[in-house]
C-alpha distance (Angstrom), angle and dihedral (degrees) to the residues before:
residue distance angle dihedral
M1 . . .
I2 3.77 . .
K3 3.79 118.9 .
L4 3.80 114.8 -130.0
D5 3.78 128.0 -155.7
D6 3.81 124.1 -147.9
Y7 3.80 93.4 -89.7
D8 3.82 91.5 51.9
C9 3.81 91.1 50.6
K10 3.80 92.6 49.5
L11 3.80 91.3 47.6
L12 3.81 92.2 49.8
D13 3.80 89.4 47.0
R14 3.82 90.7 54.0
V15 3.81 90.7 47.8
S16 3.79 89.8 47.8
N17 3.81 91.8 52.5
K18 3.80 94.9 43.1
L19 3.81 94.3 50.5
N20 3.80 96.0 32.6
L21 3.80 87.2 -122.6
K22 3.81 130.0 151.9
I23 3.80 110.2 -130.9
D24 3.79 116.0 -168.0
I25 3.81 107.4 -137.7
K26 3.80 115.8 173.7
V27 3.80 123.8 -148.2
I28 3.80 112.7 -147.5
D29 3.81 119.9 172.3
Y30 3.82 91.0 -17.1
E31 3.82 91.8 -54.1
F32 3.80 126.7 110.7
Y33 3.80 123.9 -124.3
I34 3.78 138.0 175.8
K35 3.80 129.7 -167.3
G36 3.78 115.7 -113.1
E37 3.82 91.0 -123.0
D38 3.81 90.6 53.3
L39 3.79 91.4 50.7
L40 3.81 90.5 49.1
S41 3.79 88.5 50.0
V42 3.82 89.5 55.6
V43 3.81 90.2 49.4
D44 3.82 89.4 49.8
E45 3.82 90.8 51.7
L46 3.80 90.6 49.7
Y47 3.81 90.2 49.5
D48 3.81 90.4 51.7
E49 3.81 90.7 48.7
I50 3.80 90.5 51.6
G51 3.81 88.8 52.2
H52 3.80 91.1 51.9
L53 3.80 91.3 48.6
E54 3.81 91.4 49.3
E55 3.82 89.4 52.5
R56 3.81 91.1 49.8
I57 3.80 91.0 49.9
E58 3.81 90.8 50.3
D59 3.82 90.6 49.1
I60 3.81 91.7 49.7
E61 3.80 91.8 47.6
Q62 3.81 91.0 48.8
D63 3.80 90.6 48.3
R64 3.80 89.9 50.3
D65 3.79 91.9 48.7
D66 3.82 92.7 46.7
N67 3.79 99.2 43.7
Y68 3.77 110.3 28.0
R69 3.74 129.5 60.7
P70 3.77 129.1 -176.9
I71 3.79 117.5 -98.7
P72 3.80 110.3 -114.6
K73 3.80 113.8 -114.4
E74 3.81 90.9 -115.7
Q75 3.80 90.3 61.4
Q76 3.80 96.2 45.2
I77 3.77 117.5 100.9
């Protein structure tokens, strides 16, 4: 078990809300803990999300390159 401070708990709560992910944090004697496997699972989810975002960025860039062209200076106002 890994002991978490207040900042860690708030960060994991924000990640949980952003990814719609259940994170199992245990409270023992008024202190917060998370299992190492659960923390690695969160990291894995974040890694997957980064991959999805990279794909979306590539798709948007490709769409931009395929569908938009710069306006020649002569035609600019």
